[in-house]
C-alpha angles and dihedrals in degrees: 000000000000119000110250127193115222127214118255111279130203093273092054100044096072089059090053090048090053092049091050090048090049091051091050092050092047092049091051092048092049092047090051090051093048093049090048090048092053092051093044092048089056089053095036093119092054093046092049089048088056091051091048094054096090090055092046090053091047093057120076115266111291095004134101133064142196120230136190120210098191123060093230096042097093091051094051090046088059090048091051091046090051093048092046093050094040092059092055093044094049096039094096090056093044092048091047091053091048091050093046089055097044101037098071089061094054130085118238092256090050091051090049091051096045101042096072090056091051090052094043094052099072091039094054093042091052090048091053093045091048091051089052094048102041102033116013102041097049090047094046094045093052089051092050093048089052088078091069115107139074119343116181092332093312127104114248108207130178112238105168118195118232094237094047092048093050091049090052093049093048089049091052095047096044094043094052095037095051093041090056088062088074093106091053091052095046095046092048091051090048093048090050091052094242095119132016131213090247092055093050093045090050091051094049095118091052091047090054091053092045092050093053091046090050091048090051092053101045101039129066115272098273128108095226094060091046093052093045089056100037098050096053090045091055090049090050090050092053090045089053090055090052091051090048090053091050090049092050092051090049092050092047090052092049091049091049091050091048091050091048091050091048091049091049091051091048092049091048091050092050091048091052091051095055113106118245 
């Protein structure tokens, strides 16, 4: 018997509709990123100047310079700056397209539960990136530049390369931004029933150790940067436990109200069934 391909039936067409919808959302997200990249590439010098400001402030007045040791390094630095900035600029559009694709498959209560996490993600990331830019980077750079001076009769001078500096800045911003999403991750796991507040509270000592190990891995090798990342993460962890406790109390109250309403309906039904 020869193999015969059948036309799409009613059970298969929704899958094709979803794939077409996914393609449309991806195309819109990519177009938004490309438009943002073009604009950011035009302003790449200004954006890089903004990223260089913490290093400029760390150097003594009128001193300090950035170098590039490869002829093409400065160009690719501008490309990386434009891509880095374009992602942040286009993220609202990308997130909106993701939500528009996912939301139709969610119940109303699931949308209500998920939407706060979607809104909290850019806020927490921005808070972490701001801490890195305005507090951690100036402090760390001043500490690094403190190693300038005389070494064995020779002058030790800091001459950071543009590419190396941009990599360090991106590492700072991404490390702090992503780390500040810890409450979103913990609350999602709690909402999904994977972890409970009691389990996290019981593992507090291990969490403290894990946070300091994580901070040591994703920050430059200086104690100040590690502490400036680890301490806010511990505060965010404790804040997550508080939010979990509040959520548990709210759910317990809703369950109690639902049980009371069900009991009242049952009692009213039994009373109506009694013979006169």
